[in-house]
N, C-alpha and C positions, 0 to 999 in steps of 0.2 A: 130628216134622217140622211147621211151621205152615202148614196151608194155606189161602192168601189168598183171599178172594173174589174172582169174577173181576173187579168193576167196580175193587176196588183195583188189581189188575194190570195193567189197561187204562189206568186215570188214569197208574200211576207212567210205563207207556209213552209217555205223550201226552206228561208233564211232560218228560220224557228227550228227546222229538223237538222240542218247542219248545222246552228249554234249548239244544237245539244250534243250533237254527235262530238265536235269540236272540245266539249265540253269534259268529254268521257275518255278522248282520243290519249293517248300515252308517249310523250317526246320520246325521239330515240334513245335508248341507253345499254350500260352493258353491265354482265353481272360478275365479279369474280368469284371464282371458285378457287378450292384448293387441287391444281391439277386433274388429269383425265382420269388416272388412274382410281380415283377413290369414288364414292359411293354418290357424294353428292354433289357430281358433276353433271349426271344424268336426270338427279333434283332440279340442278340448275337450269339445266334446257328446256325440264316441263315446266318450271316457271317463265322462261322466256317464252317459251311457246306460246302460254296463256296470255302474255305483257306485249306480244307483238309479233314478230315473223321473223324470218332468216337477214333482212334487211336493218331492222326498226328496234330490233334484240338482240345481243350478241353477246356472248361467252367471252369471259377471259381468265382461262385459268392461268395460274402463278403453279411457284415453285415453290409449296407447302404453304401452311398458315402467316406464317411470319410474312412472310410476301406477300399474300394474300390481305392481311389486315393493315403492312404499313401501305400499299395502293389505294386500299378504298380510303384510308386516312390522312390521303392526299388528295383523293377527290376522283382519283383515274383508277377502276370503275367508279360509277357512281353510285350501284351496288355491291356489297359482297352477301356471303355464305358462309358462316361461320360458327364452328363449335364453340358453344359455351365455354368451355375451361380455357382456350385461347385467348376468348374475347378478356376475360376475367384477366387474365395474367396481362394481357393487353393494357388493358383501362387500369391497375394498377402498377404496369410498370413492372411485374415480376418477370423473372427471367422465362422463355429466352428474348422478352423485351427491354429494352435498355431504360426507356422512357414509359410514362403511361399517353396513352395516346385518348387524351381529355376531348378529340371533338368530335370523338365516333357518339352515335343513336343509335338506337337499333328501334327496329319497327317492328317486327314479329316473328314467332319461331315456326319451324316445319315440321320436321320429323326429329326423332331422338334417335341414338346410337344406345345401346346398352351396353355392359360387362358384361360379357358371356364369357363363363365358362364350360370349356367343352372338354370330356372325358370317355375312354371307352367302355360302352356296355353298360349292363343294368350295375353294375360293380361300382361305379363312380358316381351314383346318386348322390352320396351323403358326402363326397369329396371335401366341397370347402367347410363343411363341419367337423371333418377328420383328416385336417390336411397336414397334419404332424409328418415330418419325414418324406412328407411327396416330393415330386419332384413337378415344378409348373414355371410352362413358359409364359413369361411376362412380356414379349414383345421387344423389337428390335432398341438396343441399346439408343437413347437420346431421344427415343421416340415419342411423340405427344400419348401414346397407348402408354407406353412405361410410365410416362407420368400420372396419369389418370388410375393406373393398377396399384402403383404406389404410396396414391391416399388410401386407397383400400386396404393395403399391406402397414402402412400407420394406422389405420383406424381399428386394423382387428388384428391387431400384433399378438394377442394371445390363442390365436387358432392361426395365425402363419411367421410367427414368428421364425421357426426352424425350416421353414422350407425351403428344397432345393433349387433354386431360379435358373431360367436360363434365358437366354433370349435370341432363339431362333426366326429365320424368317419366315415368313407364311408356307413358302413350298417344301421346307424340311419338318412341319407338324404332325400332317398325317403318317408320313413313313417314322418320325419317332416315334410315335404313340404304337404304331403297330410292331416295332420290334422292342415294345416295351423300354425302350430309353427315357421315356415321359409318362408321367402319369395323367396329365390333362393341360390345356392351355386356356390363358386367355385372351379371348377378341375383344374388341370396342367396335361395333359396327352395328348398322340398319339391318333389321326384320322384315322379309325376308331375305336371306343372303343366298345366293344361287351358290357362289360357293362349297357352301356350308351343307344345303340340300343336298349337292351332288356328293359331297365327302360321304352324309348318314345313307344316300341308298348302297355305297360300296363298302360300306363298314358300319358296323353296328355302335350310334353314339349316343351319349346321355348330356343334354344341357344342363348344368348342375344348377338349383336356386343358390343364391348370394343375397342369404339374410340371416335377422338376428341382430341384438341390441347392438353390435357397431357398425353395423351399418346402416341402424337407425342413427346412430351419433353423428355417422359421415352423413348424411344428409343435411343434417342440421349444423354440421361443422362447414362444409365445403359447399359454398352456396349455387355452384354450378352442377351439382349431382340432384338427381330426384328419381324417385320410388319409379319403377316401370315393370309391365309383365314382356316376356317374350310369346309372343301367341302362340297356342297348342296347333297341333295339325297341320304346320305348316311344313318340319320334320319328318320325315320315318323315324316312329317309336316316340314319338312327342307329342300325345296326346292331351297333354293338361300345359296350361298356360305356365310358366316360371317366373318366379320373381327373382329381379334383380336389380340394381341401379342404372343409370341411364344419364347421358348427357343432351341436352336439346341443341340444333342447329336455329341460329338466329339472322336474319337479315337486316342487316347493319347498310351506315349509310354514313356520312360525316356531315357537320352542323350547316357547309357550303352548301349542298345538295337542295334547291329548288322546293320549297314547302307544297307548290301547289305539285308538283313531279312525285312527289313521296305519298299526296293524297291520296292522287292516280293510284298510286298504283296498289297503296293498300283496298281502296273502294276496290278495285278489281280483283283484285284475292280475294277478298271476303266477301263477295259477292259470287264467286266461283269455289267456294272453295268445297264442294261434290264433283267440278271438273278435276282439281286438282288430285283428290283419293282415287278418282279413276282412271287417271290418269300415270300413276305410278304406283307400285304395292307397296314402295317404302310409307306413301304420302298416307296409307289407311285408315290411319286414326285420328287425322285434322278433325278439326272442331274449333270454332270460331274462339270458347270457351279456354283449349289448352295450347290453343298459340298464342296467349297472353299471360305473359308470367311476370314476377318480380324480379329487376335485376337491379344491380346499381347504376348500371349505364345506364343515363336518359332516353326515353324515347324521343324520337323525331317531330319536332312540333307539328309535320305535314301529317305524320301519323296520331298524333293525337287530337289533332282536327276532328278527321271521323270515329276515332273514338269517343269523344265526348259526344259526337250529333247521333252516334247510336246509345247514349246515355249509358255506355259502360265504364268510362271514365270520367270523373266529376273535373270540371272547368277548374281551374286555378283562380282562386279568392283573391 
């Protein structure tokens, strides 16, 4: 039996340890978000904090979802966080996108944004089912929110066909409710929402359930919608979960992003789901099961490798 010098054994152990650390180390990367004013910029920072630090992981705010998707599709930044409705339209080449972005690939979902109908006081609890002739704000003209609410209106036209629609900006909404020039407003947002929580403390507000046969049909017809619940006991006066529909956010990359990089990102995220849950209130509902969904856009090969190792996805035959 060969007896190796102690320094050889120690050196070998150190090399093995360094190799194991390098195997998990994520190279420098950037993550695109849709500007700095919306909720998923903080979510992007939470993700960046997990994957690296201020020098190895940087956020790349874009001027809206179109620019964000175009940038990721072109490979700079390497990753992006984008809502499923915009991703679906980009993949299919639907407005506002001119051509299909077929180099896009998905990794996993993070949180979802819920279609939230807010009305003043308890009188608004049945607003969605009794919306005939009501004055409802659908969001700024041309916005992604307006497009999502338009999908809801198309599916539930029997309930919403004679709604008087307005397109006010966010700062105008509460004054309009207080002056009784508005009966309610739609917002597409993650929860908890700080602005809504503050508004509920200042005035009695109701978060209205959005449910029924037409909503079920909407989820079946539009692949980016899914049933969600706005959690109870988050806003004053809202003790119970509120049923509605929502749209998830996907982490995406293009086909040219290295498989090994994506694999390391996915492994790091799924090994630290609890850390993400505790790092940002919007991510409180994360779980591996919820983060993997069916979508027309293919999964990135680097992500598939990890999921197949975990036996969550079957390997292609």
